[in-house]
C-alpha positions as CSV (number, residue, x, y, z in Angstrom):
1,M,82.6,108.1,77.9
2,K,81.8,106.1,80.7
3,V,78.6,106.2,82.8
4,L,77.9,104.8,85.8
5,R,74.4,103.2,86.5
6,R,73.0,102.0,89.7
7,Q,70.2,99.3,90.3
8,K,67.8,100.8,92.4
9,S,66.9,97.8,94.2
10,G,70.8,96.6,94.6
11,Y,71.3,99.9,96.0
12,A,68.5,100.1,98.3
13,L,69.3,96.6,99.7
14,S,73.2,97.5,99.9
15,I,71.9,100.4,102.2
16,L,69.5,98.2,104.2
17,L,72.3,95.9,105.1
18,C,74.8,98.1,105.7
19,L,72.5,100.0,107.9
20,I,71.4,96.5,110.0
21,G,75.3,96.0,110.1
22,I,76.2,99.1,111.8
23,T,73.1,99.3,113.9
24,S,74.1,95.6,115.2
25,L,77.9,96.9,115.7
26,L,77.0,100.1,117.8
27,T,74.3,98.1,120.0
28,M,77.2,95.7,120.7
29,F,79.8,98.9,121.6
30,W,77.0,100.5,123.2
31,M,76.6,97.5,125.7
32,C,80.3,97.1,126.3
33,W,81.2,100.6,126.6
34,P,80.9,101.3,130.6
35,Q,83.1,98.0,131.3
36,V,85.4,98.5,128.5
37,S,86.2,102.4,129.2
38,S,86.9,102.3,133.0
39,A,89.1,99.3,132.7
40,R,93.0,99.1,132.5
41,D,93.4,97.0,129.4
42,P,90.5,97.9,127.3
43,F,91.2,95.2,124.3
44,S,91.1,92.1,126.8
45,T,88.1,93.5,128.5
46,F,86.4,94.1,125.6
47,L,87.1,90.4,124.2
48,T,85.9,89.0,127.5
49,L,82.7,90.7,127.3
50,L,81.9,89.8,123.7
51,W,82.2,86.1,124.9
52,T,80.7,86.3,128.1
53,K,78.1,88.9,128.2
54,N,74.3,88.0,127.2
55,L,71.5,90.3,125.5
56,T,68.2,89.3,126.1
57,L,65.8,90.8,123.6
58,V,62.6,88.8,124.5
59,P,62.4,87.1,127.5
60,G,63.7,83.3,127.4
61,I,65.8,84.3,124.3
62,E,69.6,85.4,124.9
63,F,72.3,86.2,122.5
64,K,75.7,86.7,123.2
65,L,77.3,89.8,122.2
66,S,79.7,87.8,120.0
67,Y,76.8,87.0,117.6
68,L,76.0,90.9,117.3
69,F,79.8,91.4,116.4
70,I,79.5,88.7,113.9
71,L,75.7,89.9,112.4
72,G,77.5,93.5,112.1
73,D,80.8,92.4,110.1
74,A,78.4,90.0,107.8
75,M,75.8,92.6,106.9
76,L,78.6,95.2,106.8
77,I,80.6,92.8,104.2
78,A,77.3,92.1,102.5
79,G,76.0,95.4,101.8
80,I,79.4,96.6,100.3
81,A,79.3,93.4,97.9
82,V,75.6,94.2,96.8
83,Y,76.4,97.7,96.2
84,V,79.7,96.8,94.0
85,L,77.9,94.0,92.3
86,S,74.8,96.6,91.2
87,V,76.9,99.2,89.8
88,Q,77.1,98.8,86.4
89,R,79.8,100.4,84.2
90,V,78.6,101.5,80.5
91,Y,80.8,102.6,78.0
92,L,79.0,105.2,75.2
93,P,80.9,105.2,72.2
94,G,79.4,108.8,71.0
95,K,77.3,109.6,68.1
96,V,77.6,107.4,65.2
97,V,78.0,109.6,61.8
98,W,78.6,108.5,57.9
99,Y,80.9,110.2,56.3
100,R,81.7,110.5,52.6
101,C,85.2,111.0,51.0
102,P,85.0,113.6,48.5
103,F,87.9,111.8,46.2
104,C,86.2,108.2,46.1
105,K,82.8,109.0,47.0
106,K,82.9,106.2,49.3
107,E,81.2,106.1,52.6
108,W,81.8,105.2,56.2
109,R,80.9,105.0,59.8
110,S,83.0,106.8,62.6
111,T,82.1,108.1,66.2
112,G,82.4,112.0,66.8
113,T,83.3,114.7,64.7
114,K,86.1,114.5,62.3
115,A,87.8,117.5,60.9
116,L,91.1,116.1,58.9
117,V,91.5,112.5,58.5
118,H,92.8,109.4,56.0
119,C,89.7,108.3,54.0
120,P,90.3,103.9,55.1
121,H,89.3,103.3,50.9
122,C,91.5,105.6,48.8
123,R,93.8,106.7,52.0
124,Q,94.1,110.0,51.2
125,L,94.1,112.8,53.6
126,I,90.7,114.5,53.0
127,H,87.9,116.8,55.0
128,P,85.0,114.3,55.1
129,T,81.7,115.3,54.3
130,M,79.0,114.1,57.0
131,V,76.0,112.0,55.1
132,E,72.5,111.8,56.3
133,R,71.3,108.2,56.2
134,I,67.5,107.4,55.9
135,N,68.0,104.2,57.6
136,P,67.5,104.9,61.1
137,T,68.9,101.3,62.1
138,A,72.4,101.9,60.2
139,N,73.6,103.9,63.3
140,A,72.5,101.4,65.8
141,N,74.9,98.4,64.3
142,F,78.0,100.1,64.9
């Protein structure tokens, strides 16, 4: 049985990085859209605006739109990578049970329920009986 388990801190960080990336890309496209939508060649107009248009967030500090594009792509890639690395796949074997052969009286461990099996000791086809173990660590060592 396969169980997916997410680390909460990695999951939260991946969402934060993806939101920063999407916000950066949307801001960039929002700034370019008026000129790109009315241009005859939208792709070349977009590339020209990407490298020439400046964005002033704080007086005295200007950014080119290409920086927003690079930041958005980097944050999306980092967010997806953090999400993929934060997911753990855990395989659970099922409940470990001790069985006893009615012929040779020997015991063995196995997972799940067994109706008709071959005894690993005497190799006869049997209906094994389940055995209760008093030692609680006996099931943990499987």
